C-alpha positions in Angstrom: 116.3 72.9 82.6 117.2 70.1 84.9 114.9 68.7 87.7 116.9 70.2 90.5 116.7 73.7 89.0 113.0 73.4 88.4 112.4 72.1 92.0 114.5 75.0 93.4 112.6 77.6 91.3 109.2 76.1 92.4 110.3 76.2 96.1 111.4 79.8 95.8 108.1 80.8 94.2 106.1 78.9 96.9 108.0 80.6 99.8 107.9 84.1 98.6 104.9 86.3 98.5 104.6 88.0 95.2 105.1 91.7 94.7 102.3 92.7 92.4 103.1 93.0 88.8 99.8 92.1 87.2 97.2 92.9 89.9 96.5 96.7 90.0 96.9 98.2 93.5 94.0 100.4 94.3 94.4 104.1 95.2 93.1 105.5 98.4 89.8 106.5 96.8 90.4 110.1 96.2 92.7 113.0 97.0 93.1 113.8 100.7 93.4 117.5 101.7 96.9 118.3 102.9 95.9 121.1 105.3 92.7 121.2 107.3 92.9 124.8 108.6 94.0 126.7 111.7 95.6 124.6 114.4 95.2 121.5 112.3 98.3 119.4 111.3 99.1 118.8 107.7 99.9 115.3 106.4 101.7 114.0 103.4 102.6 110.6 102.0 106.3 109.9 102.5 106.6 107.2 99.8 104.6 105.2 97.4 102.3 102.5 98.7 103.6 99.0 98.8 101.2 96.3 97.6 101.8 92.5 97.7 99.8 89.3 97.3 99.9 85.7 98.3 98.9 84.4 94.9 100.6 81.4 93.3 101.3 77.9 94.4 100.3 77.4 98.0 99.0 80.9 98.2 95.7 82.1 99.7 94.7 85.1 97.7 95.5 87.6 100.5 96.3 91.1 99.4 98.3 93.5 101.5 98.7 97.2 101.1 100.9 99.6 103.2 100.7 103.4 103.0 103.3 105.7 104.5 102.4 109.1 106.1 104.0 112.0 108.0 102.1 114.4 110.2 103.4 117.9 110.9 101.7 119.5 113.9 101.4 123.2 114.5 104.6 124.3 116.1 106.7 122.0 114.0 106.4 118.7 115.8 106.7 115.9 113.2 105.0 112.5 113.8 106.2 109.8 111.4 106.9 108.6 109.0 104.6 105.8 109.9 103.2 102.8 108.1 99.5 101.9 108.0 98.5 98.4 106.9 95.4 97.0 105.3 94.4 93.6 104.0 92.2 92.4 101.2 91.4 89.3 99.3 91.4 88.1 95.7 89.3 85.3 94.3 91.8 82.5 94.7 91.5 79.2 92.7 94.1 76.5 93.0 97.3 78.4 92.1 96.3 81.8 91.0 94.2 84.9 91.8 91.3 86.2 89.7 88.9 89.1 89.8 87.6 90.6 91.9 90.7 92.1 93.6 89.2 93.4 96.9 91.8 95.9 98.2 91.4 97.4 101.6 89.9 100.9 101.8 92.2 103.6 103.2 90.2 106.6 104.4 92.0 110.0 104.5 93.6 110.8 107.8 91.7 113.1 110.1 93.6 115.5 112.4 93.1 118.2 115.0 95.5 120.3 117.2 96.8 117.2 119.1 96.2 114.0 117.3 95.6 112.2 114.0 93.6 109.1 113.1 93.3 107.0 110.0 90.6 104.3 109.5 91.4 101.3 107.3 88.7 98.9 106.2 89.8 95.4 105.3 88.0 93.8 102.4 87.0 90.2 101.6 85.7 88.3 98.6 82.0 87.3 98.8 80.3 84.5 96.8 76.9 85.8 95.7 75.9 82.4 94.3 76.1 83.8 90.8 79.6 85.2 91.0 82.1 86.9 93.3 82.1 90.4 94.6 83.9 92.5 97.2 82.4 93.0 100.7 84.1 95.4 103.0 81.4 94.8 105.6 83.0 91.5 106.3 86.5 93.0 106.9 88.1 94.3 110.0 88.2 98.1 110.7 91.6 99.3 111.9 92.1 102.6 113.7 95.6 104.1 113.6 96.0 107.1 115.9 98.4 109.2 118.0 
């Protein structure tokens, strides 16, 4: 491969965030109920989660996850589909990401007769002095609602 082709490939890899192939994207942490009872809207995922990272040359170890939901209120009103974003972090060293992969926590949406809410807890890598671990206490809490 000539130098120009290698330089072009390196530039392309530096400018694009990676769509995860090797880093497993966490699930939501359990199965959410799809119906909560009388006068309570139901909600469903409208598509698969999208996960990406900023690992690689000139990366930062940032992990991003987007979940897609649709809420159906009593009476047939539909809210969505809408996207909910969360951010995490991987242990990043020089040009690559390593364990732990600290994905954001997506809590199940909560609903009542007139609104919905979902809480997303961002997650960060924490150096314990003897290794690295995930610490969601250091992350931002996002409230998505209607």
